[in-house]
C-alpha positions as CSV (number, residue, x, y, z in Angstrom):
1,X,-0.3,0.0,-0.2
2,X,2.0,2.9,-1.2
3,X,-1.5,5.7,-0.7
4,X,-1.5,8.6,2.5
5,X,-4.0,9.1,4.3
6,X,-5.3,11.8,2.1
7,X,-5.1,9.8,-1.0
8,X,-7.2,7.3,0.6
9,X,-9.7,10.3,1.4
10,X,-10.1,11.3,-2.3
11,X,-9.9,8.1,-3.3
12,X,-12.9,7.4,-0.9
13,X,-15.0,10.5,-1.4
14,X,-14.8,9.7,-5.1
15,X,-16.4,6.1,-4.5
16,X,-18.9,7.4,-3.0
17,X,-20.0,11.1,-4.8
18,X,-19.2,7.9,-8.1
19,X,-21.8,5.5,-6.7
20,X,-24.3,8.7,-5.5
21,X,-24.5,10.1,-8.7
22,X,-24.9,6.2,-10.7
23,X,-27.9,5.3,-12.5
24,X,-30.6,3.5,-10.5
25,X,-30.1,0.3,-12.6
26,X,-26.3,0.1,-11.0
27,X,-26.8,1.3,-7.7
28,X,-29.7,-2.0,-7.9
29,X,-26.4,-3.6,-8.7
30,X,-23.6,-2.2,-6.3
31,X,-24.3,-0.9,-2.9
32,X,-22.9,-0.2,0.4
33,X,-23.0,-3.9,0.6
34,X,-21.5,-5.4,-2.4
35,X,-18.5,-2.8,-3.0
36,X,-15.0,-1.8,-1.6
37,X,-13.7,1.1,0.6
38,X,-10.7,2.6,-0.5
39,X,-9.6,1.2,2.1
40,X,-9.9,-2.8,1.2
41,X,-9.4,-1.8,-2.4
42,X,-5.7,-0.6,-2.1
43,X,-5.3,-3.8,-0.1
44,X,-6.7,-6.1,-3.2
45,X,-4.8,-4.4,-6.2
46,X,-1.5,-5.0,-5.3
47,X,1.0,-5.5,-8.2
48,X,-0.2,-5.8,-11.5
49,X,-3.5,-6.1,-12.5
50,X,-4.8,-6.3,-16.2
51,X,-6.9,-3.5,-17.5
52,X,-9.3,-3.3,-20.1
53,X,-8.6,0.1,-21.7
54,X,-10.9,2.0,-24.1
55,X,-9.8,5.0,-26.2
56,X,-11.2,6.1,-29.3
57,X,-10.4,6.6,-32.3
58,X,-10.2,10.1,-34.4
59,X,-13.8,9.7,-35.8
60,X,-15.2,8.6,-32.5
61,X,-15.0,4.6,-33.2
62,X,-14.1,2.9,-29.5
63,X,-11.1,0.8,-29.1
64,X,-10.5,-1.6,-26.7
65,X,-6.7,-2.9,-25.6
66,X,-5.6,-5.0,-22.2
67,X,-2.9,-2.8,-20.7
68,X,-0.9,-3.5,-17.3
69,X,-2.3,-1.7,-14.7
70,X,-0.7,-0.6,-11.1
71,X,-2.7,1.0,-8.4
72,X,-0.6,3.8,-6.8
73,X,-1.4,6.3,-5.1
74,X,-4.9,6.0,-5.5
75,X,-5.2,5.9,-9.1
76,X,-4.2,3.4,-12.1
77,X,-0.7,3.8,-13.6
78,X,0.0,1.9,-16.5
79,X,2.5,1.8,-19.5
80,X,2.7,0.8,-23.7
81,X,4.8,0.7,-26.6
82,X,4.9,4.6,-27.7
83,X,4.2,3.3,-31.4
84,X,1.4,1.6,-30.2
85,X,-2.2,2.7,-31.5
86,X,-3.5,3.5,-27.6
87,X,-0.4,6.0,-27.7
88,X,-1.9,8.0,-30.8
89,X,-5.6,7.8,-29.7
90,X,-4.7,9.8,-25.5
91,X,-2.1,11.6,-27.0
92,X,-4.9,13.3,-29.4
93,X,-7.9,12.4,-26.6
94,X,-6.9,11.9,-23.3
95,X,-10.2,10.9,-22.2
96,X,-9.7,7.2,-21.3
97,X,-11.8,4.2,-19.1
98,X,-10.6,1.2,-17.3
99,X,-11.9,-1.9,-16.1
100,X,-10.2,-4.7,-14.1
101,X,-12.5,-8.2,-13.0
102,X,-11.7,-10.3,-11.8
103,X,-14.7,-13.2,-12.9
104,X,-17.4,-12.4,-10.5
105,X,-15.7,-11.7,-7.1
106,X,-14.3,-7.9,-8.0
107,X,-15.3,-5.1,-10.7
108,X,-13.4,-1.9,-11.0
109,X,-14.3,0.2,-12.8
110,X,-13.4,3.9,-13.7
111,X,-13.3,6.7,-16.4
112,X,-11.3,9.8,-16.5
113,X,-8.5,11.3,-18.5
114,X,-4.6,10.4,-18.8
115,X,-1.5,12.2,-18.0
116,X,1.9,11.7,-19.1
117,X,4.2,10.4,-16.7
118,X,7.3,10.0,-18.6
119,X,9.5,12.5,-20.4
120,X,7.9,13.0,-24.7
121,X,7.4,16.5,-25.8
122,X,8.5,18.1,-21.6
123,X,9.1,17.9,-18.2
124,X,8.2,14.1,-16.2
125,X,6.1,14.3,-13.6
126,X,6.7,15.5,-10.4
127,X,6.8,11.6,-9.1
128,X,7.9,9.9,-12.2
129,X,11.2,9.3,-10.7
130,X,9.8,7.4,-7.5
131,X,7.8,5.2,-10.7
132,X,10.0,4.4,-12.7
133,X,11.8,3.5,-9.1
134,X,8.8,1.3,-8.5
135,X,8.3,0.3,-12.5
136,X,12.2,-0.9,-13.1
137,X,11.6,-3.4,-9.3
138,X,8.4,-5.0,-11.6
139,X,9.9,-5.3,-14.3
140,X,13.5,-5.0,-14.4
141,X,16.4,-2.4,-15.4
142,X,16.8,-3.5,-18.5
143,X,13.2,-4.4,-19.7
144,X,12.6,-1.7,-21.8
145,X,14.5,1.5,-23.3
146,X,13.1,3.0,-20.6
147,X,13.1,7.0,-22.1
148,X,11.7,5.7,-26.0
149,X,10.6,2.5,-26.2
150,X,7.6,3.0,-23.9
151,X,5.2,5.6,-22.3
152,X,3.4,5.8,-18.5
153,X,0.1,7.1,-18.0
154,X,-1.8,7.8,-14.9
155,X,-5.2,8.2,-15.5
156,X,-7.1,10.9,-12.9
157,X,-10.6,9.4,-12.7
158,X,-13.0,11.7,-12.7
159,X,-16.0,8.5,-11.5
160,X,-15.0,5.0,-10.3
161,X,-17.0,2.3,-8.8
162,X,-16.3,-0.8,-7.1
163,X,-18.1,-4.1,-7.7
164,X,-16.8,-6.8,-4.8
165,X,-19.7,-9.1,-3.4
166,X,-16.9,-10.0,-0.6
167,X,-14.7,-7.7,-0.1
168,X,-13.4,-9.6,3.5
169,X,-12.6,-12.8,0.9
170,X,-10.7,-10.8,-1.3
171,X,-9.3,-8.9,1.6
172,X,-8.1,-12.1,3.2
173,X,-7.2,-13.9,0.4
């Protein structure tokens, strides 16, 4: 768990507000008994979590792909090759949606905007050295040409909800 108390508070507020503003249909599936708190969520989302990433083309057509997701500081972080279509989509249209699902036990859904973390056309994010150290420890320092081959993003969620009908099973497991 890398989240500060402030980051956990912000995540909890986001989860609460998102659920309260969701449709009645979604709230009939996800309620206080079938969701997770921010503290529980960060316990469950450790290491690499496969994300489904949705972007849109220049003509507004949806595209979906898989990425390695890392939930750090209460937000999703993910990377891709600089030459990937999704990198072009996100450079032009930074709105994105992600989902992480574990069968019927867990669903984490978020919509927001991405920021590029590592140097590409300007200065890196302030916390890029910390994140780069994390990614290198996970993938290996020689896993990529970190300056030229990969681009990393952070999703700043504007909406996020969690379906976890038995969160205790996930936290204890």
